[in-house]
C-alpha positions as CSV (number, residue, x, y, z in Angstrom):
1,M,67.6,-5.7,6.3
2,L,66.4,-8.7,4.2
3,S,65.2,-10.5,7.3
4,H,63.3,-7.5,8.4
5,T,61.6,-7.1,5.0
6,L,60.8,-10.8,4.9
7,F,59.3,-10.5,8.4
8,I,57.1,-7.7,7.2
9,L,56.0,-9.6,4.1
10,I,55.2,-12.7,6.1
11,S,53.2,-10.6,8.6
12,L,51.3,-9.0,5.8
13,A,50.6,-12.4,4.3
14,I,49.3,-13.7,7.7
15,L,47.1,-10.7,8.1
16,H,45.7,-11.2,4.6
17,V,45.0,-14.9,5.3
18,Q,43.3,-13.9,8.6
19,E,41.2,-11.3,6.7
20,I,40.1,-14.0,4.2
21,V,39.2,-16.4,6.9
22,T,37.3,-13.8,8.8
23,Q,35.4,-12.9,5.7
24,S,34.6,-16.5,5.0
25,L,33.4,-17.4,8.5
26,K,29.7,-17.0,9.0
27,S,27.5,-18.2,11.8
28,T,24.4,-20.2,10.8
29,G,23.1,-20.4,14.4
30,G,23.0,-23.4,16.5
31,T,20.8,-26.0,18.4
32,L,20.3,-26.8,22.0
33,M,17.9,-28.6,24.3
34,L,15.7,-27.1,26.9
35,S,13.5,-29.3,29.1
36,D,14.4,-32.1,26.7
37,I,12.9,-30.2,23.8
38,P,15.2,-29.3,20.8
39,Y,15.5,-25.7,19.6
40,Y,17.3,-23.9,16.8
41,I,18.8,-20.5,17.7
42,P,19.2,-18.2,14.6
43,A,22.5,-16.4,14.1
44,T,20.9,-13.0,14.1
45,P,19.2,-11.6,17.3
46,Y,15.7,-10.3,17.1
47,S,16.6,-7.4,19.3
48,T,19.1,-6.2,21.9
49,I,18.2,-4.9,25.4
50,S,20.0,-3.3,28.2
51,A,18.9,-4.4,31.6
52,P,20.5,-5.1,35.0
53,G,20.3,-8.7,36.2
54,I,21.3,-10.5,33.0
55,I,24.5,-11.8,34.6
56,R,22.5,-13.5,37.3
57,L,20.9,-15.9,34.8
58,Q,22.2,-19.5,34.3
59,S,23.4,-20.0,30.7
60,V,24.6,-22.6,28.3
61,N,27.0,-21.5,25.6
62,G,26.4,-18.0,26.7
63,L,22.6,-18.2,26.2
64,S,19.9,-18.1,28.9
65,P,16.3,-19.0,28.4
66,V,13.9,-16.1,29.2
67,T,10.3,-15.2,28.8
68,V,9.3,-11.7,27.7
69,V,6.2,-10.2,29.2
70,S,4.9,-6.7,28.3
71,I,2.9,-5.0,31.0
72,T,1.2,-1.7,31.8
73,A,0.5,-0.1,35.2
74,R,-2.9,-1.8,35.2
75,N,-1.8,-5.4,34.7
76,G,1.8,-5.2,36.0
77,S,1.3,-6.8,39.5
78,V,3.1,-10.1,40.3
79,A,-0.3,-11.8,40.4
80,N,-1.1,-10.6,36.9
81,L,2.3,-11.7,35.6
82,G,1.4,-15.2,36.7
83,S,-1.9,-15.0,34.8
84,I,-0.3,-13.7,31.7
85,V,2.5,-16.3,31.7
86,G,0.0,-19.1,32.5
87,E,-1.6,-18.5,29.1
88,F,1.7,-19.2,27.4
89,A,1.5,-22.9,28.3
90,A,-0.9,-23.4,25.3
91,D,2.0,-22.5,23.0
92,D,4.0,-25.4,21.7
93,V,7.3,-23.5,21.5
94,W,7.2,-22.1,25.1
95,N,7.9,-24.3,28.1
96,S,8.5,-23.7,31.8
97,G,12.2,-23.8,31.2
98,F,11.9,-20.3,29.7
99,L,11.0,-19.0,33.2
100,E,14.8,-19.0,34.1
101,G,14.5,-15.2,33.5
102,L,11.4,-13.1,33.3
103,L,12.0,-9.9,31.2
104,V,9.3,-7.5,32.1
105,L,8.8,-4.8,29.5
106,Y,6.8,-1.8,30.8
107,T,4.9,-0.3,27.9
108,G,2.5,1.9,29.8
109,T,2.7,5.5,31.0
110,G,3.0,6.8,34.6
111,E,4.7,5.1,37.5
112,R,6.1,1.7,36.9
113,P,5.2,-1.2,39.1
114,T,7.8,-2.3,41.6
115,Y,8.8,-5.9,42.1
116,P,10.7,-7.8,44.8
117,S,14.4,-8.2,44.1
118,G,15.9,-11.6,43.4
119,S,13.8,-14.6,42.4
120,I,10.0,-14.9,42.4
121,L,7.6,-17.8,42.1
122,L,4.7,-17.0,39.8
123,S,1.3,-18.3,40.7
124,G,0.6,-21.6,39.0
125,S,4.3,-22.2,38.4
126,N,6.7,-24.6,40.3
127,Q,9.8,-22.8,39.0
128,S,11.3,-19.6,40.4
129,S,12.2,-16.9,38.0
130,T,14.8,-14.1,38.1
131,L,12.7,-11.0,37.3
132,I,14.5,-8.4,35.1
133,P,12.7,-5.1,34.5
134,V,13.6,-3.7,31.0
135,N,13.4,0.0,30.2
136,T,11.4,0.5,27.0
137,N,10.6,4.2,27.3
138,G,6.9,3.5,27.3
139,S,6.8,1.3,24.1
140,S,8.2,-1.9,22.8
141,T,8.3,-3.8,19.5
142,I,9.4,-7.0,21.3
143,P,6.5,-9.4,21.4
144,N,5.7,-11.7,24.4
145,G,7.0,-15.2,24.3
146,P,10.1,-17.4,24.7
147,Y,13.6,-16.1,23.9
148,F,17.3,-16.9,24.5
149,L,19.3,-14.0,25.9
150,S,23.1,-13.5,25.7
151,A,25.2,-11.8,28.3
152,N,25.5,-8.7,26.2
153,G,21.7,-8.3,25.8
154,A,21.2,-10.0,22.4
155,L,17.7,-11.5,22.4
156,Y,17.0,-14.5,20.1
157,Q,13.7,-15.9,19.0
158,P,14.0,-19.7,19.0
159,Y,12.5,-22.3,16.6
160,R,11.2,-25.5,18.1
161,L,12.4,-28.4,16.1
162,Y,10.1,-31.2,14.9
163,S,10.8,-34.3,13.0
164,D,9.3,-34.8,9.5
165,F,8.8,-38.5,10.2
166,A,6.0,-38.7,7.6
167,G,8.4,-37.6,4.9
168,A,6.1,-34.7,3.8
169,F,8.7,-32.0,3.2
170,T,11.5,-31.5,0.7
171,Q,13.1,-28.4,2.4
172,P,12.6,-26.9,5.9
173,L,12.9,-23.2,5.6
174,I,13.6,-20.1,7.8
175,P,13.3,-16.4,6.7
176,N,16.2,-14.2,5.8
177,S,16.4,-10.5,6.7
178,D,15.8,-9.6,3.1
179,N,12.4,-11.3,2.9
180,S,13.8,-14.3,1.1
181,Y,14.2,-17.8,2.6
182,A,17.0,-20.3,3.3
183,A,17.3,-23.9,4.3
184,L,17.0,-24.5,8.1
185,P,20.6,-25.4,9.1
186,A,19.5,-27.8,11.9
187,A,19.0,-31.5,12.5
188,L,17.7,-33.8,15.2
189,P,19.9,-36.5,16.7
190,G,19.2,-40.0,15.5
191,I,16.6,-38.9,13.0
192,S,17.1,-39.4,9.3
193,S,14.2,-37.2,8.3
194,P,14.6,-33.4,8.1
195,A,14.0,-31.3,11.1
196,L,11.4,-28.5,10.8
197,G,11.6,-25.4,12.8
198,V,8.5,-23.4,14.0
199,P,8.5,-20.0,15.8
200,S,6.2,-19.4,18.8
201,R,2.7,-18.3,17.9
202,L,2.9,-15.8,20.8
203,Y,5.0,-13.5,18.6
204,Y,2.0,-12.8,16.3
205,T,-1.3,-11.0,16.6
206,K,-3.9,-11.3,13.9
207,T,-5.3,-8.1,12.5
208,A,-7.6,-7.1,9.7
209,S,-4.5,-6.7,7.4
210,K,-2.8,-9.8,8.8
211,P,-5.5,-12.4,9.1
212,L,-3.0,-15.2,8.9
213,A,-0.5,-13.8,11.4
214,G,1.4,-16.7,12.9
215,V,-0.3,-19.3,10.8
216,R,2.3,-22.0,9.9
217,L,2.2,-22.8,6.2
218,G,3.7,-25.6,4.1
219,V,4.1,-24.9,0.4
220,K,3.9,-27.5,-2.4
221,D,7.3,-27.6,-4.2
222,I,6.0,-26.3,-7.5
223,Y,5.5,-22.8,-6.0
224,D,8.5,-20.5,-6.2
225,V,9.8,-19.2,-2.9
226,A,12.4,-16.4,-3.0
227,G,15.9,-17.7,-2.1
228,V,15.0,-21.3,-2.5
229,K,15.1,-23.8,-5.4
230,T,11.9,-25.3,-6.8
231,S,12.2,-29.0,-7.5
232,N,8.9,-29.9,-9.1
233,G,9.5,-33.3,-7.5
234,N,12.5,-33.9,-9.7
235,R,16.1,-34.2,-8.5
236,A,17.6,-33.0,-11.7
237,V,15.5,-29.9,-11.8
238,Y,16.5,-29.1,-8.2
239,G,20.2,-29.5,-8.9
240,F,20.2,-27.8,-12.2
241,Y,18.4,-24.5,-11.7
242,P,19.4,-21.7,-9.3
243,P,17.2,-20.5,-6.4
244,K,14.3,-18.4,-7.3
245,T,14.5,-14.6,-6.8
246,V,10.8,-13.8,-6.2
247,N,7.9,-15.5,-4.6
248,S,5.1,-16.9,-6.7
249,V,1.9,-14.8,-6.6
250,P,0.0,-17.1,-4.3
251,V,2.9,-17.5,-1.9
252,Q,3.4,-13.7,-1.8
253,R,-0.3,-13.1,-1.0
254,L,-0.2,-15.5,1.9
255,I,3.0,-14.0,3.2
256,D,1.4,-10.5,3.0
257,A,-1.5,-11.8,5.1
258,G,1.0,-12.9,7.8
259,A,1.5,-16.6,7.1
260,I,4.8,-18.1,8.3
261,I,6.4,-20.5,5.7
262,I,7.8,-23.6,7.5
263,G,9.0,-25.4,4.4
264,K,8.4,-26.7,0.9
265,M,6.4,-30.0,0.6
266,K,6.7,-33.0,-1.6
267,T,4.9,-33.3,-4.9
268,S,4.6,-36.2,-7.2
269,Q,6.9,-35.5,-10.1
270,F,5.9,-32.4,-12.2
271,A,2.5,-32.6,-10.4
272,N,1.5,-35.7,-12.4
273,G,-0.5,-38.4,-10.6
274,E,1.7,-41.1,-9.0
275,L,1.0,-44.0,-6.7
276,A,3.3,-44.5,-3.7
277,T,4.5,-48.0,-4.7
278,A,7.1,-47.9,-7.6
279,D,5.9,-44.7,-9.3
280,W,7.9,-42.4,-6.9
281,V,11.6,-42.8,-7.8
282,D,13.4,-39.5,-7.3
283,Y,11.8,-39.0,-3.9
284,H,10.0,-41.3,-1.4
285,S,6.2,-40.8,-1.2
286,P,5.0,-39.2,2.0
287,F,3.1,-41.4,4.5
288,N,-0.6,-41.1,5.0
289,P,-1.2,-41.2,8.8
290,R,-4.7,-42.4,8.7
291,G,-5.8,-46.0,9.5
292,D,-2.9,-48.4,9.5
293,G,-0.4,-45.8,8.2
294,Y,0.3,-47.5,5.0
295,Q,-2.5,-46.1,2.8
296,D,-1.6,-44.2,-0.3
297,P,-1.5,-40.4,0.4
298,S,-2.9,-39.6,-3.1
299,S,-1.2,-37.1,-5.3
300,S,0.1,-34.7,-6.5
301,S,-0.2,-32.6,-3.4
302,S,1.0,-35.6,-1.4
303,G,3.2,-33.8,1.0
304,A,0.6,-31.2,1.7
305,G,-2.0,-33.8,2.5
306,A,0.3,-36.0,4.6
307,G,1.7,-33.0,6.5
308,A,-1.7,-31.5,7.3
309,G,-3.0,-34.9,8.5
310,T,0.1,-35.7,10.6
311,Y,1.5,-32.6,12.3
312,P,-0.5,-30.6,14.8
313,W,2.2,-27.9,14.6
314,L,1.4,-27.3,10.9
315,D,-1.8,-25.2,10.4
316,L,-2.2,-24.9,6.6
317,T,-0.8,-26.3,3.4
318,L,-0.8,-24.8,-0.1
319,G,-1.5,-27.3,-2.9
320,S,-2.5,-27.2,-6.5
321,D,-5.4,-29.0,-8.3
322,T,-5.4,-29.7,-12.0
323,G,-7.2,-33.0,-12.1
324,G,-7.8,-33.7,-8.4
325,S,-4.4,-33.1,-6.7
326,I,-5.9,-31.2,-3.7
327,R,-9.2,-33.1,-3.5
328,G,-7.6,-36.6,-3.6
329,P,-5.2,-36.0,-0.7
330,S,-8.0,-34.2,1.3
331,Q,-10.3,-37.1,0.8
332,V,-8.0,-39.9,1.9
333,Q,-6.6,-37.9,4.9
334,G,-9.9,-36.4,6.0
335,L,-9.1,-32.7,5.4
336,F,-11.0,-29.6,4.3
337,G,-9.7,-29.0,0.8
338,N,-10.7,-26.9,-2.2
339,R,-10.3,-26.6,-5.9
340,P,-11.4,-23.0,-6.5
341,T,-13.1,-21.4,-9.5
342,H,-10.5,-21.6,-12.3
343,G,-8.6,-18.3,-12.8
344,L,-9.4,-17.0,-9.3
345,V,-5.7,-16.3,-8.5
346,D,-2.7,-15.5,-10.8
347,L,-0.4,-18.5,-11.0
348,T,2.8,-16.6,-12.0
349,G,5.7,-18.4,-10.4
350,V,3.9,-21.8,-10.3
351,M,5.0,-24.8,-12.4
352,P,2.2,-25.5,-14.9
353,L,0.6,-28.8,-15.8
354,A,-2.0,-27.1,-18.0
355,P,-2.8,-23.4,-17.6
356,E,-6.4,-23.9,-18.6
357,L,-7.0,-26.4,-15.8
358,D,-4.5,-25.4,-13.0
359,T,-5.7,-24.0,-9.7
360,A,-4.3,-23.1,-6.3
361,G,-6.0,-24.2,-3.1
362,F,-5.6,-25.4,0.4
363,L,-5.6,-28.5,2.6
364,C,-6.5,-27.8,6.2
365,R,-7.9,-29.4,9.4
366,D,-9.6,-26.2,10.7
367,P,-12.3,-24.6,8.5
368,A,-11.8,-21.2,10.3
369,I,-8.1,-21.1,9.1
370,W,-9.2,-22.5,5.7
371,K,-11.6,-19.6,5.3
372,A,-9.1,-17.0,6.4
373,A,-6.6,-18.3,3.9
374,G,-9.2,-18.2,1.2
375,I,-9.9,-14.5,1.9
376,A,-6.3,-13.7,1.7
377,L,-5.6,-15.7,-1.5
378,Y,-8.8,-15.1,-3.5
379,A,-9.5,-11.4,-4.0
380,D,-12.6,-9.5,-5.3
381,L,-15.2,-12.3,-4.7
382,P,-18.9,-11.4,-5.2
383,F,-21.1,-11.5,-2.1
384,Y,-24.6,-12.9,-1.8
385,D,-27.1,-13.0,1.1
386,D,-28.6,-16.4,1.0
387,Y,-27.9,-20.1,0.3
388,P,-29.4,-22.3,-2.5
389,S,-32.5,-24.3,-1.5
390,T,-31.8,-27.1,-4.0
391,I,-29.3,-29.9,-3.6
392,Q,-28.4,-32.2,-6.5
393,T,-26.5,-35.5,-5.8
394,I,-24.5,-37.6,-8.1
395,G,-23.1,-41.0,-7.1
396,I,-24.4,-40.6,-3.5
397,P,-25.7,-43.9,-2.1
398,T,-29.5,-44.3,-2.2
399,S,-29.6,-46.6,0.9
400,A,-27.4,-47.2,3.9
401,T,-25.7,-50.5,3.0
402,S,-22.4,-49.8,4.7
403,E,-21.0,-47.7,7.5
404,A,-19.6,-45.2,5.0
405,S,-22.9,-44.9,3.1
406,T,-24.8,-44.4,6.4
407,I,-22.4,-41.5,7.3
408,I,-22.8,-39.9,3.8
409,L,-26.6,-40.1,3.8
410,S,-26.7,-38.7,7.3
411,F,-24.7,-35.7,6.2
412,V,-26.9,-35.1,3.2
413,A,-30.0,-35.2,5.4
414,Q,-28.5,-32.7,7.9
415,L,-27.4,-30.4,5.0
416,Q,-30.9,-30.6,3.6
417,N,-32.4,-29.7,6.9
418,F,-30.0,-26.9,7.5
419,L,-30.7,-25.3,4.1
420,G,-34.4,-26.2,4.1
421,A,-33.6,-27.7,0.7
422,T,-35.0,-30.3,-1.7
423,V,-32.6,-33.1,-2.7
424,T,-32.7,-34.4,-6.3
425,P,-30.5,-37.2,-7.7
426,L,-28.7,-36.1,-10.9
427,N,-28.0,-38.4,-13.8
428,L,-25.4,-36.5,-15.7
429,T,-25.5,-38.8,-18.7
430,T,-29.3,-38.5,-19.0
431,S,-29.2,-34.7,-18.6
432,W,-26.5,-34.4,-21.3
433,T,-28.5,-36.6,-23.7
434,A,-31.6,-34.5,-23.1
435,S,-30.0,-31.0,-23.5
436,R,-26.7,-31.3,-25.2
437,P,-25.7,-29.0,-28.0
438,A,-26.9,-30.3,-31.3
439,S,-23.4,-30.6,-32.7
440,A,-22.0,-32.4,-29.7
441,P,-21.5,-36.2,-29.4
442,S,-24.4,-38.1,-27.8
443,S,-22.1,-39.5,-25.2
444,L,-20.2,-37.5,-22.5
445,L,-17.5,-40.1,-22.6
446,S,-17.1,-39.7,-26.3
447,L,-16.7,-35.9,-25.8
448,L,-14.3,-36.0,-22.8
449,N,-12.5,-39.3,-22.8
450,R,-9.3,-37.9,-24.3
451,T,-9.8,-34.2,-23.2
452,Y,-7.8,-34.3,-20.0
453,P,-4.8,-36.3,-21.1
454,V,-4.4,-34.4,-24.3
455,I,-4.5,-31.0,-22.6
456,I,-2.1,-31.8,-19.8
457,T,0.4,-33.7,-21.9
458,K,0.5,-31.2,-24.8
459,Q,0.7,-28.2,-22.5
460,Q,3.3,-29.6,-20.1
461,T,5.6,-31.0,-22.7
462,R,5.6,-27.5,-24.3
463,L,5.8,-25.4,-21.2
464,V,8.0,-27.5,-18.9
465,R,9.6,-30.6,-20.5
466,D,11.0,-29.1,-23.7
467,P,12.7,-26.1,-22.1
468,F,14.1,-28.3,-19.3
469,Y,15.5,-30.9,-21.7
470,A,17.0,-28.2,-23.9
471,D,18.7,-26.4,-20.9
472,Y,20.0,-29.7,-19.5
473,A,21.3,-31.0,-22.9
474,A,23.1,-27.7,-23.5
475,V,25.2,-28.1,-20.3
476,Y,25.6,-31.9,-20.3
477,D,26.6,-32.7,-23.9
478,G,23.1,-33.6,-25.1
479,R,22.2,-35.8,-22.2
480,R,18.7,-36.1,-20.9
481,P,17.8,-36.0,-17.2
482,F,16.0,-38.7,-15.2
483,V,12.3,-38.4,-15.1
484,D,9.9,-40.8,-13.2
485,P,7.8,-43.3,-15.2
486,A,4.4,-41.6,-14.8
487,P,5.3,-38.2,-16.4
488,L,7.3,-40.1,-19.2
489,V,4.2,-42.2,-20.1
490,R,2.0,-39.2,-20.2
491,W,4.5,-37.0,-22.2
492,A,5.1,-39.9,-24.7
493,F,1.3,-40.0,-25.3
494,G,1.3,-36.2,-25.9
495,D,4.1,-36.6,-28.4
496,T,1.9,-38.8,-30.5
497,Q,-0.8,-36.2,-30.7
498,P,-0.9,-33.5,-33.3
499,E,-1.5,-29.9,-32.4
500,S,-5.0,-30.1,-33.7
501,A,-5.7,-32.6,-30.9
502,L,-5.0,-29.9,-28.3
503,T,-7.3,-27.5,-30.1
504,E,-10.1,-30.1,-30.2
505,A,-9.6,-31.0,-26.6
506,Q,-9.8,-27.4,-25.5
507,A,-13.0,-27.0,-27.6
508,N,-14.5,-30.1,-26.0
509,K,-13.8,-28.7,-22.6
510,T,-15.5,-25.4,-23.5
511,I,-18.5,-27.3,-24.9
512,F,-19.0,-29.1,-21.6
513,M,-18.3,-26.1,-19.5
514,D,-20.9,-23.9,-21.3
515,W,-23.5,-26.7,-21.2
516,F,-22.9,-27.5,-17.5
517,N,-22.9,-23.9,-16.4
518,S,-26.1,-23.3,-18.3
519,N,-28.0,-26.4,-17.4
520,I,-26.7,-28.0,-14.1
521,L,-25.1,-25.3,-11.8
522,R,-26.4,-21.9,-12.9
523,N,-25.5,-18.6,-11.4
524,D,-28.3,-16.9,-9.4
525,S,-28.6,-13.2,-8.5
526,R,-29.7,-14.0,-5.0
527,T,-27.8,-17.1,-4.0
528,C,-24.9,-17.0,-6.6
529,S,-25.5,-20.7,-7.3
530,D,-29.0,-21.9,-8.0
531,S,-28.1,-25.2,-6.4
532,L,-25.4,-27.3,-4.8
533,L,-24.0,-30.5,-6.3
534,L,-22.7,-33.3,-4.0
535,Y,-20.7,-36.4,-4.8
536,S,-18.6,-38.8,-2.7
537,G,-15.9,-41.3,-3.3
538,G,-16.9,-43.3,-0.2
539,L,-14.2,-45.2,1.7
540,N,-10.8,-45.1,-0.1
541,I,-8.6,-48.1,0.6
542,Q,-5.4,-48.1,-1.4
543,Y,-2.5,-49.9,0.2
544,R,1.0,-48.5,-0.6
545,N,2.7,-51.9,-0.2
546,L,1.0,-53.6,-3.1
547,Y,2.5,-53.5,-6.6
548,N,0.4,-51.9,-9.2
549,P,0.3,-52.0,-13.0
550,P,2.6,-49.6,-14.8
551,P,1.5,-45.9,-15.1
552,R,-1.1,-45.3,-17.7
553,V,-2.5,-42.3,-19.6
554,P,-5.4,-40.8,-17.6
555,F,-8.2,-41.3,-20.0
556,G,-11.8,-41.1,-19.0
557,F,-14.4,-38.9,-17.3
558,S,-15.6,-39.2,-13.7
559,N,-17.3,-37.0,-11.0
560,S,-14.0,-35.5,-10.0
561,R,-13.5,-34.2,-13.5
562,I,-16.7,-32.2,-13.5
563,S,-15.2,-29.2,-11.8
564,V,-12.0,-29.5,-13.8
565,F,-13.9,-29.0,-17.1
566,S,-16.6,-26.7,-15.9
567,E,-14.3,-24.4,-13.9
568,V,-16.6,-24.4,-10.9
569,P,-15.4,-24.6,-7.2
570,D,-15.3,-28.0,-5.6
571,V,-14.7,-28.4,-1.9
572,V,-14.0,-31.5,0.1
573,V,-15.5,-31.8,3.6
574,P,-14.8,-34.6,6.0
575,V,-18.1,-36.0,7.4
576,G,-17.0,-39.0,9.4
577,Q,-14.9,-42.2,9.4
578,A,-15.7,-45.8,8.7
579,A,-14.0,-49.1,9.7
580,Y,-12.1,-51.5,7.6
581,Q,-10.0,-54.6,8.4
582,S,-6.4,-53.8,7.8
583,N,-4.1,-56.4,6.3
584,I,-1.2,-54.4,7.7
585,T,-2.1,-54.4,11.4
586,G,-4.5,-57.3,11.4
587,H,-6.9,-55.1,13.3
588,E,-10.0,-53.1,12.5
589,E,-8.9,-49.5,11.7
590,V,-10.8,-46.5,10.4
591,L,-10.4,-44.2,7.4
592,P,-12.0,-40.8,6.6
593,V,-15.3,-40.4,4.7
594,T,-15.7,-37.2,2.8
595,V,-18.2,-35.5,0.6
596,D,-17.5,-32.9,-2.2
597,I,-19.7,-29.9,-2.6
598,L,-19.8,-28.0,-5.9
599,A,-21.4,-24.6,-6.6
600,A,-21.7,-22.5,-9.7
601,R,-18.7,-20.7,-11.2
602,G,-17.5,-17.8,-9.1
603,C,-19.5,-18.9,-6.0
604,D,-16.5,-19.6,-3.8
605,G,-17.7,-16.7,-1.5
606,M,-21.4,-17.3,-0.7
607,L,-22.6,-15.5,2.4
608,T,-25.3,-16.3,5.0
609,H,-28.2,-14.2,6.3
610,D,-26.5,-13.6,9.7
611,I,-23.3,-12.2,8.2
612,P,-23.1,-8.5,7.2
613,L,-23.3,-8.3,3.5
614,K,-20.1,-6.2,3.1
615,Q,-18.0,-8.6,5.2
616,P,-15.5,-10.4,3.0
617,Q,-15.8,-14.0,4.2
618,L,-15.1,-17.2,2.2
619,F,-16.4,-20.7,2.6
620,N,-19.2,-19.6,4.9
621,L,-21.4,-22.6,4.2
622,V,-18.7,-24.9,5.6
623,Q,-18.1,-22.4,8.5
624,D,-21.8,-22.4,9.3
625,L,-22.2,-26.1,9.1
626,T,-19.3,-26.4,11.6
627,A,-21.0,-23.9,13.9
628,A,-24.1,-26.0,13.7
629,G,-22.2,-29.2,14.6
630,I,-22.8,-30.8,11.3
631,L,-19.1,-30.6,10.4
632,N,-16.2,-30.7,12.7
633,A,-12.5,-29.6,12.5
634,T,-10.4,-32.7,12.2
635,Q,-7.4,-33.8,14.2
636,T,-4.0,-35.1,13.3
637,G,-3.2,-38.8,13.9
638,R,-4.4,-42.2,13.1
639,T,-8.1,-41.1,12.9
640,I,-9.7,-37.7,12.1
641,K,-10.5,-37.5,15.8
642,G,-6.9,-38.0,16.8
643,G,-4.9,-41.0,18.0
644,E,-1.3,-41.9,18.1
645,I,0.5,-42.7,14.9
646,L,2.3,-45.9,15.7
647,L,5.4,-45.2,13.7
648,K,6.3,-42.1,15.8
649,R,6.8,-43.7,19.2
650,G,10.0,-42.7,21.0
651,M,11.1,-40.2,18.3
652,I,12.7,-36.9,19.3
653,G,11.1,-33.6,18.5
654,L,7.6,-34.8,17.6
């Protein structure tokens, strides 16, 4: 009797352990190679189908590569199937290995097409496919494209894996079923950098409500993404705080427009400016692909700039600009980038540097995608039916004394001709002296020298540092977390300033803004902005292997600070590339040349004559200049026209 009771107890204990083990086991998906290309297969299938012929497919680990094609009675012939599938070759996730099985989904009405049994060879293909008709009852929610199919009919959408060899990302992400995100549980063999997974673009169709459908987006790691931790570029922040539960407002708007988040991207710490050599301690600075590959990527949207300049599989990156953090990386990597009118989008869920200066914007190679993203992010823009006929220039070369200056002057001349405009050099100092408010200092530098550092340091210590230090100390017995040198230097300066210094700095900003918007870039009822203002930094050469002086407080006033204090939009456009002699490669290399275009406050959405007045389009000047051949979309690689990045040779999943 005792032995029988003991047997029952042991059996119950074993069942309990088995139940615990079963409850704790969870598949996170897996990886495999198809045609020497690595893929991640998620744990949850996209859909399940019932069709004869599945068992005839060759498989690995119970999965067979297949291509889904939706047809109607009109386009369902074998010849048309070949034409449809032939267009899939442009997609970077699909490859001919997915022709192992061809799942034909009939979505029409009437009599279904008939096909030969067994394998067929599609026109233009050198691989035979097992054709499997699937009954959809006249409709299907399964999009065309590549899939992996299990023997029981589970259909999985794969992610192609790429290497982050430029070190642009902090976290590769995939979506969860509850609209949150999780870390991609996949890696590439022999690669120390993270693997990024991208879904096929064939799964998505752009619509009026989803203008960014299928656009692959990288997000600067100061924006909250639901289900994911936000690091702000600091290891202690990442380890200390839990994952966020909701998306930041800008991220949610882009998701609502159809954008596909690929991962979070590196930022210099707490969005403060840092140079690649020595300043970056917690994380390694991303690599700028241009020229010799060892130029500084600029900051703080460093990952966003490096990623957009390096990876053709990444379409768009979301950065932030307080003092130049979008424009700097856009300039040195030859990208279209924008600092919008301040306050154009709610920044709830975004780490602040200084709320009165912070903005959200994009870095992108393609102005069409850039414009579509702007429409999605910036709502309720005013519309105008003409462009300004006056161009002001500041810091633009007066003569072609170098290759870079020749390129800049050529762009200015083409823009002048396109607009039918007059070009007038602007001396901001002289203009200020002539029309400044009576109570204001006679020198712009006297007014603004301390304005930026006082605002950012007083605001960030109050809004970010102090709460973080207090939270950390409460858990770790009064200890302080590690912070990189650059934020510490700035914060220490802020600690020496009284609260009255912040009030004065904010007042000085307002004085400049009111003066500038009344005298330099004025709003106009017909063109929105009465003129455009152009400046350029020329050719930026900043090696990342040279030691620099310690971080300093960012005093001063420059052309890049004009939009910061006046709150006007400032967009970077790549206009060419110029040569320099690299001390890295010992060869002549080329780097991008860009020009910044400013317009009056709120004029981010100027329209042209030939676009219907009610059509909500953003950045149309850049779009029209591209259509006219004055500007061009840029490419990834060593130059803005493409070219192999030497570091990446022989690497898997590129």
